LOLO-660243 format. One record per residue (C-alpha): y, z, x. Coordinates in Angstrom, 1 decimal. Layout:
BEGIN
+--------+--------+--------+
|      v |      w |      u |
+--------+--------+--------+
|      Y |      Z |      X |
...
+--------+--------+--------+
! end
This chain:
BEGIN
+--------+--------+--------+
|      v |      w |      u |
+--------+--------+--------+
|    0.0 |    0.0 |   -0.1 |
|    3.4 |   -0.8 |    1.2 |
|    5.3 |    2.3 |    2.7 |
|    8.1 |    2.2 |    0.2 |
|    5.7 |    1.8 |   -2.8 |
|    6.1 |    4.5 |   -5.3 |
|    3.1 |    5.6 |   -7.5 |
|    3.7 |    8.4 |   -9.9 |
|    1.0 |   10.1 |  -11.8 |
|    1.8 |   11.6 |  -15.2 |
|    0.6 |   15.0 |  -16.0 |
|   -2.4 |   15.2 |  -18.4 |
|   -4.6 |   17.8 |  -20.0 |
|   -8.0 |   17.0 |  -18.3 |
|   -9.9 |   18.6 |  -21.2 |
|   -7.8 |   17.6 |  -24.2 |
|   -7.2 |   14.4 |  -26.0 |
|   -4.4 |   11.8 |  -25.6 |
|   -0.8 |   12.8 |  -26.0 |
|   -0.3 |   11.4 |  -29.5 |
|   -3.4 |   11.1 |  -31.7 |
|   -1.8 |   11.1 |  -35.0 |
|    2.0 |   10.8 |  -34.3 |
|    3.9 |    7.8 |  -35.7 |
|    5.2 |    5.3 |  -33.4 |
|    9.0 |    5.6 |  -32.9 |
|   11.1 |    3.2 |  -35.0 |
|   11.8 |    0.8 |  -32.2 |
|   14.6 |   -1.7 |  -33.0 |
|   13.3 |   -5.1 |  -34.1 |
|   14.6 |   -8.2 |  -32.2 |
|   17.9 |   -6.4 |  -31.2 |
|   20.5 |   -8.8 |  -30.1 |
|   21.0 |   -7.2 |  -26.7 |
|   17.3 |   -8.2 |  -25.7 |
|   17.3 |  -10.1 |  -22.6 |
|   14.8 |  -13.0 |  -22.6 |
|   12.9 |  -14.2 |  -19.6 |
|   14.6 |  -17.5 |  -19.9 |
|   18.0 |  -15.8 |  -19.5 |
|   17.0 |  -14.0 |  -16.2 |
|   15.9 |  -15.4 |  -12.9 |
|   12.5 |  -14.0 |  -12.0 |
|   10.5 |  -14.9 |   -8.9 |
|    7.3 |  -14.7 |  -10.7 |
|    6.3 |  -15.6 |  -14.2 |
|    3.5 |  -13.1 |  -14.3 |
|    2.4 |  -10.2 |  -12.2 |
|   -1.2 |   -8.9 |  -12.4 |
|   -1.8 |   -5.3 |  -11.5 |
|   -5.3 |   -4.8 |  -10.5 |
|   -7.3 |   -7.6 |   -8.7 |
|  -10.8 |   -6.6 |   -9.8 |
|  -13.5 |   -8.2 |  -12.1 |
|  -10.8 |   -8.7 |  -14.8 |
|   -7.5 |   -9.0 |  -13.0 |
|   -8.5 |  -11.7 |  -10.5 |
|  -10.0 |  -14.2 |  -13.1 |
|   -7.0 |  -13.5 |  -15.3 |
|   -4.5 |  -14.3 |  -12.4 |
|   -6.4 |  -17.5 |  -11.6 |
|   -6.4 |  -18.7 |  -15.2 |
|   -2.6 |  -18.1 |  -15.5 |
|   -2.0 |  -19.8 |  -12.2 |
|   -4.1 |  -22.8 |  -13.2 |
|   -1.8 |  -23.1 |  -16.4 |
|    1.1 |  -23.8 |  -14.0 |
|    2.7 |  -20.3 |  -13.8 |
|    4.0 |  -18.5 |  -10.8 |
|    1.6 |  -15.5 |  -10.3 |
|    1.8 |  -12.3 |   -8.3 |
|   -1.4 |  -10.5 |   -7.8 |
|   -1.0 |   -6.9 |   -7.0 |
|   -3.6 |   -4.3 |   -5.8 |
|   -3.2 |   -1.0 |   -4.0 |
|   -6.4 |   -1.8 |   -1.9 |
|   -5.6 |   -4.0 |    1.0 |
|   -9.3 |   -4.2 |    1.6 |
|   -9.7 |   -5.8 |   -1.8 |
|   -6.9 |   -8.2 |   -1.2 |
|   -8.6 |   -9.2 |    2.1 |
|  -11.9 |   -9.9 |    0.3 |
|   -9.9 |  -12.2 |   -2.1 |
|   -8.0 |  -14.0 |    0.8 |
|  -11.3 |  -14.5 |    2.6 |
|  -12.8 |  -16.0 |   -0.7 |
|  -15.6 |  -13.4 |   -0.7 |
|  -15.0 |  -12.1 |   -4.2 |
|  -17.7 |  -12.1 |   -6.7 |
|  -16.5 |  -15.0 |   -9.0 |
|  -18.0 |  -17.7 |  -11.1 |
|  -18.1 |  -21.2 |   -9.5 |
|  -15.2 |  -22.4 |  -11.6 |
|  -13.1 |  -19.5 |  -10.6 |
|  -14.0 |  -19.9 |   -7.0 |
|  -12.6 |  -23.4 |   -7.1 |
|   -9.5 |  -22.0 |   -8.8 |
|   -9.2 |  -19.3 |   -6.0 |
|   -9.3 |  -22.0 |   -3.4 |
|   -6.5 |  -23.9 |   -5.1 |
|   -4.5 |  -20.8 |   -5.7 |
|   -4.6 |  -19.7 |   -1.9 |
|   -3.1 |  -23.0 |   -1.1 |
|   -0.4 |  -22.8 |   -3.9 |
|    2.9 |  -21.3 |   -2.7 |
|    3.6 |  -20.0 |   -6.2 |
|    0.5 |  -17.7 |   -6.0 |
|    1.1 |  -14.5 |   -3.9 |
|   -1.2 |  -11.4 |   -3.2 |
|    0.4 |   -8.1 |   -2.2 |
|    0.0 |   -4.4 |   -2.3 |
|    3.8 |   -3.7 |   -2.6 |
|    4.3 |   -2.6 |   -6.2 |
|    8.0 |   -2.8 |   -5.8 |
|    7.6 |   -6.5 |   -6.4 |
|    6.9 |   -5.7 |  -10.1 |
|   10.6 |   -5.9 |  -10.7 |
|   10.6 |   -9.6 |   -9.8 |
|    8.1 |  -10.7 |  -12.5 |
|    9.1 |  -11.9 |  -16.0 |
|    5.8 |  -10.4 |  -17.4 |
|    3.6 |   -7.7 |  -16.0 |
|   -0.1 |   -7.4 |  -17.0 |
|   -2.1 |   -4.3 |  -16.2 |
|   -5.8 |   -4.9 |  -15.5 |
|   -7.1 |   -1.6 |  -13.8 |
|  -10.5 |    0.2 |  -14.4 |
|  -10.7 |    2.9 |  -17.0 |
|  -14.0 |    4.7 |  -16.1 |
|  -15.5 |    8.0 |  -17.2 |
|  -16.3 |   10.9 |  -14.9 |
|  -19.9 |   12.4 |  -14.5 |
|  -19.3 |   14.5 |  -17.6 |
|  -18.6 |   11.4 |  -19.5 |
|  -14.9 |   12.3 |  -19.9 |
|  -12.3 |    9.5 |  -19.5 |
|  -10.8 |    9.2 |  -16.2 |
|   -7.3 |    8.0 |  -16.8 |
|   -5.9 |    8.5 |  -13.3 |
|   -5.9 |    4.9 |  -12.2 |
|   -4.4 |    3.6 |  -15.4 |
|   -1.7 |    6.5 |  -15.5 |
|   -0.8 |    5.7 |  -11.8 |
|   -0.6 |    1.9 |  -12.6 |
|    1.6 |    2.4 |  -15.6 |
|    3.8 |    4.9 |  -13.9 |
|    4.6 |    2.3 |  -11.3 |
|    5.1 |   -0.4 |  -13.9 |
|    7.7 |    1.9 |  -15.6 |
|    9.3 |    2.7 |  -12.3 |
|   10.0 |   -0.8 |  -11.5 |
|   10.6 |   -2.2 |  -14.8 |
|   13.7 |   -4.2 |  -15.6 |
|   15.4 |   -5.5 |  -18.7 |
|   13.8 |   -8.7 |  -20.1 |
|   10.3 |   -8.1 |  -18.9 |
|    7.2 |   -8.3 |  -21.0 |
|    4.8 |   -5.4 |  -20.0 |
|    1.2 |   -5.6 |  -21.3 |
|   -1.8 |   -3.4 |  -21.0 |
|   -5.3 |   -5.0 |  -21.0 |
|   -7.4 |   -2.0 |  -19.7 |
|   -9.6 |   -0.5 |  -22.3 |
|   -8.5 |    3.0 |  -23.3 |
|   -7.7 |    5.2 |  -26.2 |
|   -5.7 |    4.4 |  -29.2 |
|   -2.0 |    4.9 |  -28.5 |
|   -2.1 |    4.5 |  -24.8 |
|    0.3 |    1.6 |  -24.8 |
|    2.8 |    3.9 |  -26.5 |
|    2.1 |    6.9 |  -24.4 |
|    1.9 |    5.2 |  -21.0 |
|    4.4 |    2.4 |  -21.4 |
|    6.7 |    2.5 |  -24.4 |
|    7.7 |    6.1 |  -24.4 |
|    8.3 |    6.4 |  -20.6 |
|   10.2 |    3.2 |  -20.7 |
|   12.4 |    4.6 |  -23.5 |
|   13.0 |    7.7 |  -21.4 |
|   14.4 |    5.4 |  -18.8 |
|   16.7 |    3.8 |  -21.2 |
|   14.6 |    0.6 |  -21.7 |
|   13.9 |    0.5 |  -25.4 |
|   10.9 |   -1.8 |  -26.5 |
|   12.2 |   -4.5 |  -28.7 |
|   15.7 |   -4.2 |  -27.4 |
|   15.5 |   -4.2 |  -23.6 |
|   11.8 |   -5.0 |  -22.9 |
|    8.8 |   -6.2 |  -24.6 |
|    5.6 |   -3.9 |  -24.7 |
|    2.1 |   -5.0 |  -26.0 |
|   -1.5 |   -4.6 |  -25.6 |
|   -4.1 |   -7.3 |  -25.3 |
|   -7.8 |   -6.3 |  -24.6 |
|   -9.5 |   -8.1 |  -21.8 |
|  -12.4 |  -10.3 |  -22.7 |
|  -13.9 |  -11.2 |  -19.4 |
|  -17.7 |  -11.4 |  -19.1 |
|  -18.5 |  -11.2 |  -15.3 |
|  -21.3 |  -13.6 |  -14.1 |
|  -21.5 |  -15.5 |  -17.4 |
|  -19.9 |  -18.9 |  -17.8 |
|  -20.8 |  -19.7 |  -21.4 |
|  -17.2 |  -19.6 |  -22.4 |
|  -14.1 |  -20.5 |  -20.2 |
|  -11.2 |  -18.2 |  -20.0 |
|   -9.2 |  -20.6 |  -22.0 |
|  -11.8 |  -20.8 |  -24.8 |
|  -12.0 |  -17.1 |  -25.5 |
|   -9.6 |  -16.1 |  -28.2 |
|   -7.2 |  -13.2 |  -27.4 |
|   -6.2 |  -10.4 |  -29.6 |
|   -2.7 |   -9.0 |  -29.1 |
|   -0.5 |   -6.4 |  -30.7 |
|    3.1 |   -5.3 |  -29.8 |
|    4.9 |   -2.0 |  -30.3 |
|    7.2 |   -4.1 |  -32.3 |
|    6.9 |   -7.4 |  -34.0 |
|    9.2 |   -9.1 |  -31.4 |
|    7.0 |   -7.5 |  -28.7 |
|    3.9 |   -9.1 |  -30.2 |
|    5.6 |  -12.5 |  -30.5 |
|    6.5 |  -12.4 |  -26.7 |
|    3.0 |  -11.5 |  -25.8 |
|    1.6 |  -14.3 |  -27.9 |
|    3.8 |  -16.8 |  -26.1 |
|    2.5 |  -15.6 |  -22.7 |
|   -1.1 |  -15.7 |  -23.7 |
|   -0.8 |  -19.1 |  -25.4 |
|    0.0 |  -20.7 |  -22.1 |
|   -3.6 |  -20.0 |  -20.8 |
|   -5.6 |  -19.3 |  -24.0 |
|   -6.3 |  -21.8 |  -26.8 |
|   -6.3 |  -19.2 |  -29.6 |
|   -4.2 |  -16.0 |  -29.9 |
|   -4.7 |  -13.6 |  -32.8 |
|   -1.8 |  -11.4 |  -33.3 |
|   -2.4 |   -8.0 |  -35.0 |
|    0.2 |   -5.7 |  -36.6 |
|    0.4 |   -3.2 |  -33.7 |
|   -0.6 |   -2.3 |  -30.2 |
|   -2.8 |    0.6 |  -31.7 |
|   -4.8 |   -2.0 |  -33.7 |
|   -5.3 |   -4.1 |  -30.7 |
|   -6.5 |   -1.1 |  -28.8 |
|   -9.0 |   -0.1 |  -31.5 |
|  -10.2 |   -3.8 |  -31.6 |
|  -11.5 |   -3.5 |  -28.0 |
|  -13.2 |   -0.1 |  -28.9 |
|  -14.9 |   -1.5 |  -31.9 |
|  -16.1 |   -4.6 |  -29.9 |
|  -17.8 |   -2.4 |  -27.2 |
|  -19.0 |    0.3 |  -29.5 |
|  -20.7 |   -2.2 |  -31.7 |
|  -22.6 |   -3.5 |  -28.7 |
|  -23.5 |    0.1 |  -27.6 |
|  -24.9 |    1.0 |  -30.9 |
|  -27.0 |   -2.1 |  -31.2 |
|  -28.4 |   -1.9 |  -27.6 |
|  -29.3 |    1.7 |  -28.4 |
|  -31.1 |    0.5 |  -31.6 |
|  -32.9 |   -2.3 |  -29.7 |
|  -34.1 |    0.4 |  -27.2 |
|  -35.4 |    2.5 |  -30.1 |
|  -37.3 |   -0.6 |  -31.6 |
|  -38.8 |   -1.1 |  -28.1 |
|  -40.2 |    2.4 |  -28.2 |
|  -41.3 |    2.0 |  -31.8 |
|  -43.1 |   -1.4 |  -31.1 |
|  -44.8 |    0.2 |  -28.1 |
|  -46.2 |    3.0 |  -30.2 |
|  -47.4 |    0.5 |  -32.8 |
|  -49.0 |   -1.7 |  -30.1 |
|  -46.8 |   -4.8 |  -30.4 |
|  -44.3 |   -6.6 |  -28.2 |
|  -40.6 |   -5.9 |  -29.1 |
|  -39.5 |   -9.2 |  -27.9 |
|  -42.0 |  -11.0 |  -30.2 |
|  -40.1 |   -9.1 |  -33.1 |
|  -36.6 |   -9.8 |  -31.8 |
|  -37.3 |  -13.4 |  -31.1 |
|  -38.7 |  -13.8 |  -34.6 |
|  -35.8 |  -12.0 |  -36.2 |
|  -33.3 |  -14.2 |  -34.3 |
|  -34.5 |  -17.3 |  -36.2 |
|  -32.6 |  -16.1 |  -39.3 |
|  -29.3 |  -18.0 |  -39.2 |
|  -27.3 |  -15.3 |  -40.8 |
|  -27.1 |  -11.5 |  -41.1 |
|  -28.7 |  -10.9 |  -37.7 |
|  -27.5 |  -10.7 |  -34.1 |
|  -30.0 |  -10.3 |  -31.3 |
|  -29.7 |   -7.4 |  -28.8 |
|  -32.3 |   -6.8 |  -26.2 |
|  -33.7 |   -3.5 |  -24.9 |
|  -33.5 |   -2.6 |  -21.2 |
|  -33.3 |    0.3 |  -18.6 |
|  -29.8 |    1.2 |  -19.8 |
|  -26.4 |   -0.2 |  -19.6 |
|  -23.9 |   -0.6 |  -16.8 |
|  -20.4 |   -1.9 |  -16.0 |
|  -17.2 |   -0.3 |  -17.0 |
|  -17.4 |   -1.4 |  -20.7 |
|  -20.4 |   -0.3 |  -22.8 |
|  -21.2 |    2.9 |  -20.9 |
|  -17.5 |    4.0 |  -20.8 |
|  -15.5 |    2.6 |  -23.6 |
|  -17.0 |    4.4 |  -26.7 |
|  -16.4 |    7.6 |  -24.8 |
|  -12.7 |    7.0 |  -24.9 |
|  -12.9 |    7.0 |  -28.7 |
|  -15.2 |   10.1 |  -29.0 |
|  -12.8 |   11.9 |  -26.6 |
|   -9.8 |   11.1 |  -28.7 |
|  -11.5 |   12.1 |  -31.9 |
|  -12.3 |   15.6 |  -30.4 |
|   -8.6 |   16.5 |  -30.7 |
|   -8.8 |   16.1 |  -34.5 |
|  -12.2 |   17.8 |  -34.6 |
|  -13.7 |   14.6 |  -36.0 |
|  -17.3 |   13.5 |  -35.3 |
|  -18.9 |   10.1 |  -35.2 |
|  -22.6 |   10.8 |  -35.3 |
|  -23.8 |    7.2 |  -35.1 |
|  -21.8 |    6.5 |  -32.0 |
|  -22.5 |    9.9 |  -30.4 |
|  -26.3 |    9.4 |  -30.9 |
|  -26.2 |    5.9 |  -29.6 |
|  -24.3 |    7.0 |  -26.5 |
|  -26.7 |    9.8 |  -25.9 |
|  -29.6 |    7.4 |  -26.2 |
|  -28.1 |    5.0 |  -23.8 |
|  -27.3 |    7.8 |  -21.3 |
|  -31.0 |    8.9 |  -21.4 |
|  -32.6 |    5.5 |  -20.9 |
|  -32.8 |    5.6 |  -17.1 |
|  -34.7 |    8.9 |  -17.4 |
|  -37.2 |    7.2 |  -19.6 |
|  -37.7 |    4.6 |  -16.8 |
|  -38.5 |    7.3 |  -14.2 |
|  -40.8 |    9.0 |  -16.7 |
|  -42.7 |    5.8 |  -17.3 |
|  -42.9 |    5.2 |  -13.5 |
|  -44.4 |    8.7 |  -13.2 |
|  -47.1 |    7.8 |  -15.8 |
|  -48.0 |    4.5 |  -14.2 |
|  -48.5 |    6.2 |  -10.8 |
|  -50.4 |    9.1 |  -12.3 |
|  -52.7 |    6.6 |  -14.1 |
|  -53.5 |    5.1 |  -10.6 |
|  -54.2 |    8.5 |   -9.2 |
|  -50.9 |    8.5 |   -7.3 |
|  -48.3 |   11.2 |   -7.6 |
|  -44.6 |   10.3 |   -7.3 |
|  -44.2 |   12.2 |   -4.0 |
|  -45.1 |    9.8 |   -1.3 |
|  -45.4 |    6.8 |   -3.5 |
|  -43.7 |    3.6 |   -2.3 |
|  -41.5 |    2.2 |   -5.1 |
|  -39.6 |   -1.2 |   -4.9 |
|  -36.8 |   -1.7 |   -7.4 |
|  -36.0 |   -5.4 |   -8.0 |
|  -32.3 |   -5.9 |   -8.9 |
|  -29.8 |   -3.1 |   -8.8 |
|  -26.8 |   -4.8 |  -10.0 |
|  -25.9 |   -3.7 |  -13.7 |
|  -26.5 |   -7.4 |  -15.0 |
|  -28.0 |  -10.7 |  -13.8 |
|  -26.0 |  -12.9 |  -11.3 |
|  -23.2 |  -10.3 |  -10.4 |
|  -22.9 |   -8.1 |   -7.4 |
|  -21.4 |   -5.2 |   -9.6 |
|  -23.1 |   -1.8 |   -9.2 |
|  -20.7 |    0.0 |  -11.4 |
|  -22.6 |    2.4 |  -13.7 |
|  -25.9 |    0.5 |  -13.0 |
|  -28.9 |    2.4 |  -14.3 |
|  -30.7 |    1.4 |  -11.2 |
|  -28.7 |    3.9 |   -9.2 |
|  -29.7 |    6.8 |  -11.4 |
|  -33.3 |    5.6 |  -11.3 |
|  -33.4 |    5.3 |   -7.5 |
|  -31.8 |    8.7 |   -7.1 |
|  -34.2 |   10.5 |   -9.4 |
|  -37.3 |    8.9 |   -7.8 |
|  -36.1 |    9.9 |   -4.3 |
|  -35.6 |   13.5 |   -5.6 |
|  -39.2 |   13.4 |   -6.7 |
|  -40.3 |   12.6 |   -3.2 |
|  -40.8 |    8.9 |   -3.6 |
|  -40.1 |    6.4 |   -0.8 |
|  -37.7 |    3.9 |   -2.6 |
|  -36.5 |    0.4 |   -1.4 |
|  -34.7 |   -2.3 |   -3.3 |
|  -34.3 |   -6.1 |   -3.2 |
|  -31.2 |   -7.8 |   -4.6 |
|  -29.9 |  -11.2 |   -3.6 |
|  -26.4 |  -10.2 |   -4.9 |
|  -26.1 |   -6.7 |   -3.6 |
|  -26.9 |   -6.0 |    0.1 |
|  -26.3 |   -2.2 |    0.0 |
|  -26.7 |    0.6 |   -2.6 |
|  -26.2 |    4.4 |   -2.6 |
|  -29.3 |    6.3 |   -2.7 |
|  -27.7 |    9.1 |   -4.7 |
|  -28.2 |   11.7 |   -2.0 |
|  -25.4 |   10.8 |    0.4 |
|  -27.3 |    8.0 |    2.0 |
|  -27.3 |    4.1 |    1.8 |
|  -30.2 |    1.8 |    1.1 |
|  -30.1 |   -1.8 |    2.4 |
|  -31.7 |   -4.7 |    0.5 |
|  -35.2 |   -5.6 |    1.9 |
|  -35.5 |   -9.2 |    3.1 |
|  -39.1 |   -9.6 |    2.0 |
|  -40.0 |   -7.4 |   -1.0 |
|  -43.4 |   -8.8 |   -1.4 |
|  -44.4 |   -7.7 |    2.1 |
|  -42.9 |   -4.1 |    1.8 |
|  -46.1 |   -2.7 |    0.4 |
|  -45.0 |   -1.0 |   -2.8 |
|  -47.3 |    1.1 |   -4.9 |
|  -45.1 |    0.3 |   -8.0 |
|  -42.5 |   -2.4 |   -8.4 |
|  -39.8 |   -1.8 |  -11.1 |
|  -38.0 |   -5.0 |  -12.3 |
|  -34.6 |   -3.7 |  -13.2 |
|  -32.3 |   -6.8 |  -13.0 |
|  -33.7 |  -10.3 |  -13.3 |
|  -31.3 |  -12.5 |  -11.5 |
|  -31.6 |  -16.2 |  -12.2 |
|  -32.6 |  -17.2 |   -8.6 |
|  -35.1 |  -14.3 |   -8.1 |
|  -38.7 |  -15.3 |   -7.1 |
|  -41.0 |  -13.2 |   -9.1 |
|  -44.2 |  -15.1 |   -8.6 |
|  -45.5 |  -12.6 |   -6.0 |
|  -45.6 |   -9.9 |   -8.8 |
|  -49.0 |  -11.3 |   -9.8 |
|  -50.4 |   -9.7 |   -6.7 |
|  -48.5 |   -6.3 |   -7.0 |
|  -50.5 |   -3.2 |   -7.6 |
|  -48.4 |   -2.2 |  -10.6 |
|  -45.2 |   -3.5 |  -12.2 |
|  -42.9 |   -1.7 |  -14.6 |
|  -41.0 |   -4.4 |  -16.5 |
|  -37.7 |   -3.0 |  -17.9 |
|  -36.5 |   -6.5 |  -18.9 |
|  -39.4 |   -7.1 |  -21.4 |
|  -39.6 |  -10.8 |  -20.3 |
|  -42.4 |  -10.9 |  -17.7 |
|  -45.6 |  -12.6 |  -18.9 |
|  -48.3 |  -10.2 |  -20.0 |
|  -50.7 |   -9.2 |  -17.1 |
|  -53.0 |   -6.4 |  -16.4 |
|  -50.7 |   -5.0 |  -13.7 |
|  -47.5 |   -5.2 |  -16.0 |
|  -46.4 |   -2.3 |  -18.2 |
|  -43.4 |   -2.7 |  -20.4 |
|  -40.8 |    0.0 |  -20.4 |
+--------+--------+--------+
! end
């Protein structure tokens, strides 16, 4: 970070809910005549993206490809070096865009947050994880928003995309800006538009995915719609930033609940001696009223394992419960333990205890064809098996190292077939992963439910 960069962290109650669970949004002025538009003021950049991670970088590249002058900001110089060296985990289409952007004089990468004041629009794309107690960790988002507020100038559009609690745009941007004398709808535009990036999947281009946006005033929403329309074909404007924030929570909570349900059906089908994927594939033939979700070893990334907890955390302040969501998240959290327990049974059935057993984990990334380890169930599985005394190794063509959960680091094996495993756990099935050798493995635990039936293969 540049020496003169200011990062201010707002005080928060680490055990309580957000600042304004039920408060009404202030009556910001609508379209006041004193509002300075971006066309009236000379800005060096059209858009500044705060956070150059799995969401921010593709977003910056898409906006740059639309002909905008883009400033990419990240407090990590190491991350910026990875991007400049073109080593970032990206889709092939985004890799091409990155190559072009690095040759474009209107595209700039920096860790100097004071440059925020030189951008007509600022988009915040930083992580919003949960801690080990599943409590939202807002420290990164608060620091980013505080810097945005510190360097804000009249005429700017300031927009959050990070998934968080309902009211966060108001609490972290609108109210602090107003305290500085920059009133949303009069001096600046403030909005929320949830990110919709699917790492490692190129089924939909950035431009083809509709974006939802809501402003803290109608004028703010219209300004955000104009920005997003430059790089997205369809923009759906909702009545408020709060509605846009809740939209993202609904999207990922819907997925979490249905994945938990698929996991339950996997257990039910196992008990009733049938293949769950036969059932899901059959149900998927119905052209309406059914959406397929598949079971697995758990969920990873910073969306499904984290986002619903922001809603549950917020509801605690009002003493409200959401039993369906709570049960689904508990089921998801417990899924890696089921993998470990099944591994114990398989080894026991082969007259081999966990202690001293050699266990190979295939794929440690949280999903296929990415190098993202965030919240990956594999990490919890590996740590538990090591704690039980097993000798654990892994193979992943995308991830060369992984923490062992006990302060050490594991390195991906070059030849998993020759490692001599007593048990192989198929955790993440990357598209280019050779699995033919599993036919000769002593025992295989398939958490993907997609391996062909065989005497040595056990479904989770």
